[in-house]
Short mmCIF file of the C-alpha atoms (twelve columns), coordinates in Angstrom:
data_MODEL
# 
_entry.id   MODEL 
# 
loop_
_atom_site.group_PDB 
_atom_site.id 
_atom_site.type_symbol 
_atom_site.label_atom_id 
_atom_site.label_alt_id 
_atom_site.label_comp_id 
_atom_site.label_asym_id 
_atom_site.label_seq_id 
_atom_site.Cartn_x 
_atom_site.Cartn_y 
_atom_site.Cartn_z 
_atom_site.pdbx_PDB_model_num 
ATOM 1   C CA . MET A 1   -134.388 -43.351 -4.315  1 
ATOM 2   C CA . ARG A 2   -136.414 -46.651 -4.572  1 
ATOM 3   C CA . ILE A 3   -136.615 -49.432 -1.756  1 
ATOM 4   C CA . VAL A 4   -138.062 -52.679 -1.711  1 
ATOM 5   C CA . ILE A 5   -139.142 -53.904 1.809   1 
ATOM 6   C CA . GLN A 6   -139.880 -57.434 2.601   1 
ATOM 7   C CA . ARG A 7   -141.087 -58.729 5.939   1 
ATOM 8   C CA . VAL A 8   -138.918 -61.650 6.775   1 
ATOM 9   C CA . LYS A 9   -138.596 -64.555 9.287   1 
ATOM 10  C CA . ARG A 10  -135.002 -64.442 8.510   1 
ATOM 11  C CA . ALA A 11  -132.386 -62.978 6.036   1 
ATOM 12  C CA . SER A 12  -128.754 -62.946 5.339   1 
ATOM 13  C CA . VAL A 13  -125.935 -61.688 3.068   1 
ATOM 14  C CA . THR A 14  -123.115 -63.966 2.099   1 
ATOM 15  C CA . ILE A 15  -119.896 -62.518 0.380   1 
ATOM 16  C CA . ASP A 16  -117.090 -64.863 -0.696  1 
ATOM 17  C CA . GLY A 17  -118.813 -67.902 0.985   1 
ATOM 18  C CA . SER A 18  -119.020 -66.370 4.470   1 
ATOM 19  C CA . VAL A 19  -122.038 -65.018 6.052   1 
ATOM 20  C CA . HIS A 20  -121.555 -61.070 6.242   1 
ATOM 21  C CA . SER A 21  -124.809 -60.167 7.895   1 
ATOM 22  C CA . SER A 22  -127.879 -61.971 9.156   1 
ATOM 23  C CA . ILE A 23  -131.145 -61.222 11.042  1 
ATOM 24  C CA . GLY A 24  -134.000 -63.183 12.448  1 
ATOM 25  C CA . ALA A 25  -137.639 -61.664 12.155  1 
ATOM 26  C CA . GLY A 26  -137.605 -58.051 10.645  1 
ATOM 27  C CA . LEU A 27  -137.029 -56.501 7.378   1 
ATOM 28  C CA . MET A 28  -134.948 -57.107 4.365   1 
ATOM 29  C CA . VAL A 29  -134.587 -53.718 2.437   1 
ATOM 30  C CA . LEU A 30  -133.143 -53.466 -1.036  1 
ATOM 31  C CA . VAL A 31  -131.982 -50.126 -1.673  1 
ATOM 32  C CA . GLY A 32  -131.580 -48.389 -5.215  1 
ATOM 33  C CA . VAL A 33  -130.102 -44.944 -5.544  1 
ATOM 34  C CA . GLU A 34  -130.655 -42.850 -8.659  1 
ATOM 35  C CA . LYS A 35  -128.488 -39.793 -10.047 1 
ATOM 36  C CA . GLU A 36  -130.994 -37.114 -8.920  1 
ATOM 37  C CA . ASP A 37  -131.546 -38.459 -5.329  1 
ATOM 38  C CA . THR A 38  -130.603 -36.389 -2.369  1 
ATOM 39  C CA . SER A 39  -130.292 -36.818 1.471   1 
ATOM 40  C CA . ASP A 40  -133.966 -35.609 1.765   1 
ATOM 41  C CA . ASP A 41  -134.972 -38.875 -0.238  1 
ATOM 42  C CA . ALA A 42  -132.707 -41.061 2.101   1 
ATOM 43  C CA . ILE A 43  -134.172 -39.476 5.185   1 
ATOM 44  C CA . TRP A 44  -137.818 -39.739 4.008   1 
ATOM 45  C CA . LEU A 45  -137.453 -43.312 3.143   1 
ATOM 46  C CA . ALA A 46  -135.671 -44.186 6.389   1 
ATOM 47  C CA . SER A 47  -138.733 -42.658 8.240   1 
ATOM 48  C CA . LYS A 48  -141.113 -44.571 5.993   1 
ATOM 49  C CA . THR A 49  -139.333 -47.715 6.781   1 
ATOM 50  C CA . ALA A 50  -139.271 -47.243 10.593  1 
ATOM 51  C CA . GLY A 51  -142.927 -46.277 10.688  1 
ATOM 52  C CA . LEU A 52  -144.531 -48.787 8.180   1 
ATOM 53  C CA . ARG A 53  -146.949 -50.818 10.014  1 
ATOM 54  C CA . ILE A 54  -146.664 -54.236 8.393   1 
ATOM 55  C CA . PHE A 55  -146.223 -56.516 11.423  1 
ATOM 56  C CA . ASN A 56  -149.140 -58.203 13.091  1 
ATOM 57  C CA . ASP A 57  -150.620 -57.115 16.250  1 
ATOM 58  C CA . ASP A 58  -152.335 -59.487 18.791  1 
ATOM 59  C CA . ASP A 59  -155.360 -59.688 16.596  1 
ATOM 60  C CA . GLY A 60  -153.552 -60.831 13.537  1 
ATOM 61  C CA . VAL A 61  -153.864 -57.418 11.756  1 
ATOM 62  C CA . MET A 62  -150.866 -55.631 10.189  1 
ATOM 63  C CA . ASN A 63  -150.797 -52.662 12.640  1 
ATOM 64  C CA . ARG A 64  -147.171 -52.657 14.113  1 
ATOM 65  C CA . SER A 65  -144.149 -51.069 12.887  1 
ATOM 66  C CA . ILE A 66  -140.613 -52.632 12.959  1 
ATOM 67  C CA . ALA A 67  -140.096 -50.377 16.010  1 
ATOM 68  C CA . ASP A 68  -143.189 -51.900 17.656  1 
ATOM 69  C CA . ALA A 69  -142.135 -55.524 16.752  1 
ATOM 70  C CA . GLY A 70  -138.675 -55.286 17.885  1 
ATOM 71  C CA . GLY A 71  -137.187 -56.658 14.730  1 
ATOM 72  C CA . LYS A 72  -134.070 -55.831 12.909  1 
ATOM 73  C CA . ILE A 73  -133.213 -54.252 9.378   1 
ATOM 74  C CA . LEU A 74  -130.840 -55.781 6.938   1 
ATOM 75  C CA . ALA A 75  -130.289 -53.241 4.005   1 
ATOM 76  C CA . VAL A 76  -128.561 -54.111 0.903   1 
ATOM 77  C CA . SER A 77  -127.539 -51.710 -1.946  1 
ATOM 78  C CA . GLN A 78  -129.125 -52.907 -5.258  1 
ATOM 79  C CA . PHE A 79  -128.570 -50.519 -8.305  1 
ATOM 80  C CA . THR A 80  -130.651 -52.723 -10.378 1 
ATOM 81  C CA . LEU A 81  -133.903 -51.255 -8.856  1 
ATOM 82  C CA . THR A 82  -132.979 -48.254 -11.102 1 
ATOM 83  C CA . ALA A 83  -133.449 -50.260 -14.224 1 
ATOM 84  C CA . SER A 84  -135.261 -48.833 -17.242 1 
ATOM 85  C CA . THR A 85  -136.958 -51.408 -19.471 1 
ATOM 86  C CA . ARG A 86  -138.725 -49.058 -21.673 1 
ATOM 87  C CA . LYS A 87  -136.754 -49.903 -24.608 1 
ATOM 88  C CA . GLY A 88  -135.715 -53.446 -25.692 1 
ATOM 89  C CA . ASN A 89  -135.008 -56.388 -23.535 1 
ATOM 90  C CA . ARG A 90  -131.783 -55.340 -22.013 1 
ATOM 91  C CA . PRO A 91  -132.290 -53.246 -18.978 1 
ATOM 92  C CA . SER A 92  -130.616 -49.662 -18.864 1 
ATOM 93  C CA . TYR A 93  -129.233 -48.510 -15.669 1 
ATOM 94  C CA . ILE A 94  -128.488 -44.840 -16.912 1 
ATOM 95  C CA . ARG A 95  -130.401 -43.414 -13.969 1 
ATOM 96  C CA . ALA A 96  -128.198 -45.303 -11.525 1 
ATOM 97  C CA . ALA A 97  -126.246 -43.007 -9.254  1 
ATOM 98  C CA . GLY A 98  -122.496 -43.304 -9.352  1 
ATOM 99  C CA . HIS A 99  -120.501 -44.475 -6.265  1 
ATOM 100 C CA . ASP A 100 -119.764 -40.847 -5.196  1 
ATOM 101 C CA . THR A 101 -123.549 -40.132 -4.859  1 
ATOM 102 C CA . ALA A 102 -124.980 -43.728 -4.137  1 
ATOM 103 C CA . VAL A 103 -122.701 -44.777 -1.289  1 
ATOM 104 C CA . PRO A 104 -123.319 -41.684 0.798   1 
ATOM 105 C CA . LEU A 105 -127.120 -41.946 0.359   1 
ATOM 106 C CA . TYR A 106 -127.002 -45.721 1.185   1 
ATOM 107 C CA . GLU A 107 -125.144 -44.945 4.215   1 
ATOM 108 C CA . LEU A 108 -127.421 -42.121 5.312   1 
ATOM 109 C CA . TYR A 109 -130.475 -44.346 4.847   1 
ATOM 110 C CA . CYS A 110 -128.866 -47.064 7.114   1 
ATOM 111 C CA . ASP A 111 -127.749 -44.603 9.772   1 
ATOM 112 C CA . GLU A 112 -131.169 -42.800 9.916   1 
ATOM 113 C CA . THR A 113 -133.148 -46.131 10.058  1 
ATOM 114 C CA . ALA A 114 -130.710 -47.012 12.996  1 
ATOM 115 C CA . ARG A 115 -131.022 -43.838 14.626  1 
ATOM 116 C CA . LEU A 116 -134.880 -43.977 14.538  1 
ATOM 117 C CA . LEU A 117 -134.973 -47.540 15.700  1 
ATOM 118 C CA . GLY A 118 -132.343 -47.153 18.445  1 
ATOM 119 C CA . ARG A 119 -130.616 -50.204 17.092  1 
ATOM 120 C CA . PRO A 120 -127.983 -51.147 14.182  1 
ATOM 121 C CA . THR A 121 -129.187 -51.498 10.637  1 
ATOM 122 C CA . LEU A 122 -127.027 -54.435 9.354   1 
ATOM 123 C CA . ARG A 123 -125.676 -54.134 5.846   1 
ATOM 124 C CA . GLY A 124 -124.355 -55.778 2.773   1 
ATOM 125 C CA . VAL A 125 -121.228 -54.363 1.247   1 
ATOM 126 C CA . PHE A 126 -121.760 -51.712 -1.377  1 
ATOM 127 C CA . GLY A 127 -120.593 -52.974 -4.874  1 
ATOM 128 C CA . ALA A 128 -119.830 -56.595 -3.518  1 
ATOM 129 C CA . ASP A 129 -121.123 -59.657 -5.194  1 
ATOM 130 C CA . MET A 130 -123.451 -60.774 -2.647  1 
ATOM 131 C CA . GLN A 131 -125.752 -63.673 -2.369  1 
ATOM 132 C CA . VAL A 132 -128.940 -62.646 -0.476  1 
ATOM 133 C CA . GLU A 133 -131.198 -65.224 1.111   1 
ATOM 134 C CA . LEU A 134 -134.498 -64.705 2.917   1 
ATOM 135 C CA . VAL A 135 -137.700 -66.309 4.081   1 
ATOM 136 C CA . ASN A 136 -140.474 -63.871 3.267   1 
ATOM 137 C CA . ASP A 137 -143.030 -63.659 5.866   1 
ATOM 138 C CA . GLY A 138 -146.555 -63.558 4.615   1 
ATOM 139 C CA . PRO A 139 -145.392 -62.796 1.941   1 
ATOM 140 C CA . VAL A 140 -145.302 -59.032 2.552   1 
ATOM 141 C CA . THR A 141 -143.345 -56.956 0.013   1 
ATOM 142 C CA . ILE A 142 -143.721 -53.260 -0.323  1 
ATOM 143 C CA . ILE A 143 -142.034 -51.018 -2.926  1 
ATOM 144 C CA . ILE A 144 -141.544 -47.436 -1.972  1 
ATOM 145 C CA . ASP A 145 -140.138 -44.672 -4.421  1 
ATOM 146 C CA . SER A 146 -139.129 -41.482 -3.064  1 
ATOM 147 C CA . LYS A 147 -140.198 -39.595 -6.476  1 
ATOM 148 C CA . LEU A 148 -143.797 -40.528 -5.616  1 
ATOM 149 C CA . LYS A 149 -143.917 -38.912 -2.234  1 
ATOM 150 C CA . GLU A 150 -147.481 -37.989 -1.095  1 
# 
């Protein structure tokens, strides 16, 4: 699994012209699931997301987690994070997990971040045509791939 985390002032997902989910200050997370991913990947990434210290403390140092900062998470499935661009100019999505694998792992990631934070993780709609808007705060953007666990 691969996620892109952005610290935001605000973020929203619009579907068919209506706002489906929105948050104020917090994290916008794009979630890509690959064929070989397991529940261990989703749980590990949720833990990393909840504990990542990318919010400023009173001294202006990125030393606080989303739990410490009290913000919300908006997570959106994004199969294009699995793109391979090794050959040619048209991305290949051959590594992307199918619906039967991707949906449960995306949902597990969202449920686990909600459990760790003690508040809901807002979501997009898997497979929907979504318009995502955000105001990146910093800007702070972190990419984490569960295949690169250390």
